[in-house]
N, C-alpha and C positions, 0 to 999 in steps of 0.2 A: 369785112364790110363795116364801114363806118356809119353811125346814126348822125344824120345831119338835120338840124332845126332850120327851117326857113321862115323868117319872120317878114311877110310881105301881105299887103292887103289886095294886091291885084290878082285875081283869078288867073288871068293869062300868064303872068309871070310865075305864079306858083306851078301851074301845070307844066310850063316850059322847064322849070328847074326840076320838078319831079321827074320828068323824062330824062333830062341831061344827066342828072346825078345818078339815077337808077341805072341808066346805061353805062355809068362808070363804076358800077358796083356797090353803090350806097343806098341805105335805108333812108327815107325822107319823110320827116314829120313837119307839120306846118302850123303856124299861128298867123292870124291876121290882125290881132291887136295885142295890146299889153295886159288885158284883163286877166288871163291865166298864166302869164309869162313866169312870174316868180315862182308859183307853185310847180309848173311844169319843170323849170330848170332845176328846182331843188329836188323834186321827186324822181326825175328821170333825166339826169344831165345827159345832153348829147355829146357827141365827139367833137362837133364844130357847129357854129351858128352862122347863117348867112343872114344879115340884117339890112333891110331897106331903111332908108332915112325919111322918106315921105309917108308916114302913117298917120291916120286920123286920131285925134285926141292926144298922142303922145309922141313927139318926134323921136326919130330912131336914135339920135344922141342920148336923150333921156332914157330910152328904152335900154340901150346898151349899158348905160351907167346903172340901171337897175339890175340888169343881168349880173354886172360885176359885184353888185352889193349883195345879192341873194343866191348866187351859186355856191355850190358845195365844193367845187374844185375849179381849177383855171381851165375855162373852155375857151378855145380860140374863136374869135369872131372875124368874119370877112364882111366888110361894109359893101353893099351891092345896091347901087342907086345911079339915077340919071342925073344927080346934082352936078354942078360944075366941079371940076377936079379940085380947085383950092377948098371946097366945102368937103369934099371926100377926104382930103389930106387932114383937114382939122377934125373932122369927126372921127377918122381913124386914131388920131392921136388922143382925143377926148375919152374915147371909149376903150383905149388900150387894144385895139383890133390888131391882128396880125398883118392886114393888108385890106386894100380896097380894090373894087373893080367897078368900072362904069358899065352901066346896062347898055351902052352904045358900043362896047368892045366885043371882039370875037368871043363866043361862048368858051372857046379853048383856054382863054385867059382866066376864066372863073375856075374851070377845072384844075388849071395850074395852081391858082391861089388856094383852093381847097386841098389839094394834094400837098401843098407846101405847109398850109396850116395844120394838116394831119401829120406832118413829119414824114411824108412819103416823097417830097420832092427836094430839090436843091436849097430850098429856102424861099421866103418871099422875095419876089422879084423887084420889089420897090424898097427893101431895106427896113421894113417895119417889124417890130417884135412886140409881142404881148407885154403889157404892164405899164 
């Protein structure tokens, strides 16, 4: 069972992801802002982070860069947002995420990206790599 941190401020999305990921055998933790992010990632690094880009006070790209700065180990990140694909691609690059998934895509695509990010799949479907 992997520990997945969902960083999203939408209660509906958090509830949906908690159910989806739990059904796929994962433990889900959530944060809705950047306030406790650095401390959380440093003290209890998750196995993977799902990161929304549209967060209040601090955009997801900046939050992803903070994660990279403060984490104790290399935690795979999957960008999960409803932004246009070009923005998702750029955010994925800037954050060093392993993949991105649009909130408009089939939920199975997110499960695929999570498993690939955890090393349980064939690899990121879009050819991204951490770093």
